[in-house]
C-alpha positions, 0 to 999 in steps of 0.5 A: 485510530483515526477513521474507525467509523466505516463509510455508509454503503452507496449504490454502484453502477455494475456496468462501470468497472471503475465504480466496482473497484471504487465500491470494493474500497468504500464498501468492503474496506471503508476507505474513502475515494475521490471522484474521477478516473483512475480511482484514487484513495484519499490518504490521511483518514484511514491510513498514511503512506510511505513512498520509497524506491521499490528496492528499499521497500522490498528490503523492509517487508520483514518489518511488516505484519503479514497483512500490512498492505503494500503496493507498487507502481513503476519503480516505487513502493508504497507502504501503508501506515497508521493515520498520523504517521506522515506528520511524525516522519520528520521527527523520527528521521531527526531522532534516528540521525537521518534528518540531514541526509537526502533520502528518497523517502517521502510520506503522504498524509492528510489531503494526499491521494494514492492510485487505487490498485485493482482489488485482488482476484478471487480464487478460482473454484476447483473444477474443469475451468481450473485445468485451463490455467495450470501453474502455481498461484500466490496465496491470498490473505483471508477475506480477499476471496470475495473481492470483485474484479471487473471483467474488463481487467481480466487480462491483468493491470495495465503496464505502469498501473499500481498493483498490490504486493500485499492486498488489504484485509477488511476489518479490524485485522487490517487496521491492526496491521498498519505500522504505528507509534504507540502514541498514535494508538497502535493496536495489539501487535502493530509493527513499530513505525520507528523501526520500519522508518529506520530500515527504510532510511538505511536501504534508501541510503544504500540505493542512493549510494549505488546509483551515484556510483553507477553514474559516469564521472563528469570531466571538465 
């Protein structure tokens, strides 16, 4: 799989919340970022991205492995797939006979950028402080407990910012969870990219039909 060699660790400015977020992606996951604010991930080296309406993406989550990274931003869902998948998307859609239909399904590949969601919160250790914040807590995947979260963002991500639905996991387990085609070097039980695209295309088409029916008719 492309980009299997991790990036060298670089020094971080502990006073800069963006730099701490950037450091988590570069040093813990080995995912390259680009300079500037907000922190953005460079697509095409470690992964590609499928960008779809959130409604269609939710319907396809069952096609993914438990650790397949998925993010949302506004009304869009971004599903991370194996590097090289973006180039394969047009051919897959043609083979599945979806190529002639206007689907709201886009791929981001080499040279593209993705806004970096905040790293997952560390688990609250048991003790008196835990009683101050009662209520259920979504389980975090293994390896995410040590993710540093800037204190500046303790109140939660800004409205409209990208958020992880399923955060990435450091190490080979995360790489193996990316949907791929066998020719792209799918590892072990990696989800099937073709089946994922077929499910996404089906639900993107359904979302488009529902939206078109909801629009008022224009009379001349």
